[in-house]
N, C-alpha and C positions, 0 to 999 in steps of 0.2 A: 651825217658827219658831226662830230662834236667840236665846235668852235671855241669851247671854254678855254681860256688861256691857262697854261701850266703855271703853278706857283713856283717861284724861284727855288724853294726848298726841296721841290719834287724832282728837279732836274739833276741827274747824276753828274758829278764832277768828273771830267776825264782824268784818268790816272796818269801818273807821271810815266813817261815812256822809260820802261826798264831795258837794261842792256840785255841782248840775246844770251841765252845760256850757251856757254862755249862747248864745243864737242870734246869729251874727254879722251885722254890718251891712256889706254890700259894694256896691260900685258896679257898675252894669251894664257890659256890654261896650262900650256907647256911650262910657263914661267912660274906658275903657282903650285902645281902638283909636284910631288916628290919624284925624283929621277926613278927610284924604284918603288913600284907599287905597294902600298901597305897591305899587310895580311890582316883582314878584318876578323878579329876573334873576340870582339866585344859583345855586348847584349843585342846587337843589330844596328844597322843592316850587316848582312853576311855576304861572303863571296858568292858570286853567281856563276853558274855553268856558262860554257861558250854558247850553247844553243839558246839559252835565255837572253845572253847579251845581244846576239845576233837578231833575235826576234824583236828586241826592244829597239833596233835601229830601223825597223819597217814602219812605214805609214801607210794606212789604206783608209778607205772611206768607212766612216764610223757607222754608216748604214748600208743597206744592200745585202745581196745574197752572201758574199764572202764573209762579211762580218757576223751574220746570222749563223753561219755554219760554225765559225770559231766559238761564238757565244754558246751554241748547243753543246759543243765538246767540252767547253770549260765547265758548264754546269753538270754534265755527266761525270766528269772527272772529280769535281768537287763534292758530289754526292758520295763517291767512293772514299774520299779523304775524310769527309765529315762523318761517314758511315750513317747516312740517312737515305731514306727513300722519299724524303719530302720533295715537293715540286718547287718549294719556295726558296730557291738558292739565287742570290743576287750578288753582283760586284758592286763595289763602292769606289768611286773615284776620290781617293784620300787614303791616309794612313790608317793603321789599325784603330787608332782613336776615332777616326770618322766612322768606321763600322760600329764601334762601341756606341757613338752618339746616335747612330741610326737605329740601333736596338732600343736604346733608352727612349729617344724621342718619339718613336713609333708606338711604343707599349705604355708610355706614361705621359700624363698631362696634368693640369692642376687638380689636386685633390687625390690622384692616385697613390695608393699606399705602397711604398717601396721599402724593403728591407735589403740593405747592402752589407754583405759580409766584408768587413774592412780589415785586412791585415797587411797593408802596405800602400805604396803610392799609387799603383794603378787600380787596385780594388776601391781606393778612396776616390779616385778620379770618376768611377761610375756613379758614386753617390753624389758627387758634385754636379755632374750632368743631369741627374734626375731632379735635384734641387732647382737647377735653372730652367727646367721646363714647368715648374710649379708643383711638382710631386711632394707628397707629404713623406719625407724620407726619415727612416730610422736606421742608424748604423749599428751593426753588430760588430763591436771593436774586439779584435783578437790581439794579444801581445806579440811583439816582434819575435820572429824565429819560431812561432807556434802556429798550429791549426785549430780550427773551431772545435769546441766541445759540442758534440751532437746533442747532448742532454740539455745544455744551456741554450743552444740554438733552437731546439724544439720549443723551449719555453717562450723564448723571444717571439718565435713565429706564432704560437698560440696566442700570445699577449697582443701582438700587433696586427695579426690577420692580413698579412701583405697580399696585394695582388701580383706583385712582381718582386722576385728575389734575384739579386746580382751576386756573382762570385767569380773570382779569377782562378783558373786552374793552375797556372804557374805564375806566382807573383815574383816577376824578374827583379823588382827592386831590392828584395832582400832575400831572393833565391829560395822561397818557400813553396813547396808543392802541396797544393790543397787536394790531397789524394782521396778525399771522402766525397767526391762530387756525386756519385750515385746515391749514397746516403743522404746527402743534402737535398737532392731532388725528391726523394722520397718523403722526407719531412715537409718540404715546401708543398708538395702535392696534396697532403693531408688537409690543407686549408684551401686548396684549389689555386694556388699561386703559380705563375709562369716563372721558369727559371732561365736567366741569361748567364751564359758562361763565356768568359774571355779566355780564348785559347790562342792568343797571339803568339806565344812562344812554344806551345805544346803541340798544336796540330801538325801531325806527321812526324814528330819527334818522340812522342809518348802516346800510349793508347788513349783514345777518346772516342766513346761510341754514342753518338748523339741519340740514336733511336733506342737502343737497348737501355741506355741510362735514363731515358725520358726527358732529355734536355729540350727546352723549347726554342731557345736561340743560342747559336754558336757564332762567335765572330773570331776572324783571324787577319792578320796582316800578310802581305806578301813577302816582306823582307826578312823573314826569320826562318822558321822551319822549311817553308817551302822554297827557299833560296831563289826568290824572284826579286824584282826591283821595289823600292819603297814607293808608296803613293797609290797603289791599287790593292784593294783588300776584298775579302769575301765575307758574307754572312748568310746563314741559313736559318729559316724560320720553320717551326713546326706547324702542322695544320691548325692547332689551337692558337698558337701565337699569331698566325696570319689572320685567322678569323677576328681576333681582337684589333689588329691592324685595319682590317677591311671594314669593320663595323663601327669604328670609333666615330663619334659625333662632334669631337673638337678638332678643328684643323691642326695639321702638324705645323709647328712654327718654323720648321727647317724645310724650305722648298727643295733644295738639292738632295736632302736626305729622306725626302717622303717616299717610303717604300711602295706606295701605290703608283706614284709617278715613275719611280725606277722600274717597275713591272713593265711599263709600256716599252722600254728598251730591252730588258733582259728577258722578257718573255713574249713580247709581240713584235719584235723587230721594228719598233717605232721611235720616235724621237722623245728624248727626255732633255738632254743637252749633249754637246759634243763630247763623246767619250774619249778617255785617254787610250786611243787604239794601240799605240805602241806597248803601253803597260799591259793592256789585255792580252796582246800576242805573247808578251814575255810570261805573263801568268799561265797561259796556255801551255808553253813549253815547260815551265816549271812543274806544273801538275802532271804533265805526260811523263816527265823523268820520274816523278814519285810513282805513278802507275807502273812503268817499266821495272823499277826496283821492287815494287810492292810494299805495302805497309808493313807487313810482317818482317821482312828483311830490313826495312828502314828502322823500325823500332829496335831491332836487335843491334844494328850498327851504332846507333845513338847511345844505347845503354853501355855497349862495350867501350866506346870511345870516352864517354863521360866518366864511367867507372875508373878507367885507366888514368884519366886526368886527375881525378880526385886522389887516386893512390900516389901519383907523382907529386901532387902538391903536399900531401902529408909526409912523403919521404924527403922533400925539401926541407922540412921543419916548419912549415906553415900550417896554420889552423883553418879548417873549413868553417865557414860562418854558420851554417844551418845544421841542426841535429839530423842525424842519418835518417830517422823515421819520417821526416817531412822534407827531406832535401831534393830540391829540383835538379833533375839531370840535364836539362837543356840550357841552364845558365848556372854556373858554379861560383859562389861567393867565397872570397878568400880573405881572411883577417890579415892585416898588415902588422909587422914588427912594430914595436914601440918607436916612435919618433919619425916614422914615415907617413907621408899622406898619399891618398889616392892620386892627387894631381901630380905629385912629384913622380910616382910610379908610372902613371899612364903617360906623362910627358917624356919621360926617360925611354921607355920601352918603345915608344912611337919614334922619337928622333934618332935614337942610337940602333935600334934593332928592326925598325920598320914594321913593328907588329902593333896593332891597335887592340887595347882592352879598355874596359869601361870602369869608371867609378860608380857611385850609387847614391845620389840625392842625399848627401851629408853622412851616410854611414861610413864607418872607418873600414871599408873593404874595397877590393877591386873584383871585378866580375869578368869571367871568361865564358864565352858562349860556346855551346855544343849543339848547333841548329844547322841542319842541311849540310852544306859544303864545308862548314867548319869541321865536321866529324870526319876528317881524313887523317891517317897516321902521320903523314908528313908534316901536316899543319901542327899536330900535337907536339911532335918532337921539336919543331922550330919555336913554338910558343913556350914550352916548359923551359927550354934553354934560355930563351930571351927573358923569361921572367926571372929565372934564377940568377942570370948575370945582372939584370936590373937591380934586384934586391941587394945583391953583393956590391955592385957600384955605388949604391946609396949608403953603404955602410953597415948594413945588417948582415948577419950570418945566415948562410943556407948551405945545404949539402947538395950541390948540383949533381955530382955523379950518382948519388943515391936517387935523386929525383928522376933522372933519365932512366936509370936501371929499372926503377919501379914501374915506369911507364912501359918500358919494353916488356917486362915480365907480365904485367896486367894485359896488355894487347895480346900476347902470345897465348896466355890462358884464356882469354876470351875468344880467340880464334879457335882454339881447340874445343871449346864448349859449343861453339857454333857448328863445328863440323859433326859433332855427335848426332 
C-alpha cells in the first residue's frame, strides 16, 4: 500500500452542485407534421409503397435463421437489380453516402492513385472522401451541364495512371446523366484501374449493367429509385475489387465500413454490429417489388413519366436546365424565371400545395424527382399543377393549361408506344 500523502494540488476540487436538467415538455409528431402528408417529389427521399412501410414497422433479431433468410434474398434480388453475378453484395447501415465511403475507404488508402471525374456536387464528394483516407487524388473537372470528353479523359488516365477511377452515373446536383459509363470503364481498364460508379439515383430507374459494362463497384441508396427508406444502402464489388479489399495491407480507418468485417454479417450470418433490421426488411420488400415489376418494365415506366414531365415543363414556358444529350431522366432540373429563388418556390409549393420539390446547392434551379413511386401519373398531374400555380402565385407567367395538356398528351403517346 502506498502511504505517500497526496499533494494538495493533485486533489480534485468537488464541482459545484448543478441543478438537475428539467424534463422537457414537447409536442407529439401529430403537432409537428402537416395535416395532409406531403407528396415527396424532390431529389429524394421518395414516397414508399405500403408493403415497404409495413416491413419497416417490424423488428426481429438481427442474427439467427430468420434474418439469414432475409439477407440471402436481399442479396439475390440485389444481384438482379445490379445485373451482376458477383458474390460480393453487401448492405450498408447508412445513406448512399455511407455506401460511397465504404467503396472509397476499402479500395483506397494513403498513396493510392485516384482519379475522380468531377462534374457536380456528388462526384466531387467522392474525391473528397478519397483525400480524407490519404489517397493521391486527381480530379478530372467537367464544366457544369456537360459530360466528360473521352479523348481528354483518356489522356488524363494515361498521364496519372490511377488505381481507382470514380464517376457518378446520374449527377443529381445539376441533373447531368453521365451516359458514357461503359466507355469510361474501357478507358480506365486500359491502365488496370478499378472503376467505382455512384448509381444512387439511377439504379432501377435507368439501365445499368454492372457485369456487361465491366464496373468494379456500384453503390446505391435505398431512398431513391428503389423506393425504400433512407438509411439502408447497397454496394456490390466485382471479384477484382474484392481481391483488392481482401489483400490490402493497410487497415481500413473506418471500422463500421470495413467490408471484410461487414462480410461476417452479410455472408456468414455472424456479428458485425446490430444491423438496422427494420430497414433491411423494408429494403427486402422494395427489391421484391422491383423484381415483380421487372427491370424492363420499370425502365420503360421511368422514361415515359420523365419525358412527359419534361414536355409539361417546356409547355409551361419554363426551361430545362440540362441539354437533352446528357439530361438525367431520374431527376429533372428546371430553370426559374428571373426574380424567383429556389427557396421561394420550394417553400410556396410545400406550404400551399403540399408538394415537396428540391433546390440544388446554389444553382438557380428547382429539381423534380422521377424515381420509383414518384413515377405515377397522378403524382405528375398534381406536381405539374402545383408547380405552375406556384410560379404564377409568385408573379411570373406560365401557361398552366398548356403544361397539363402536354403532360397528358405525352403520357398517352408513351402508353401507345409501350403497347406496341
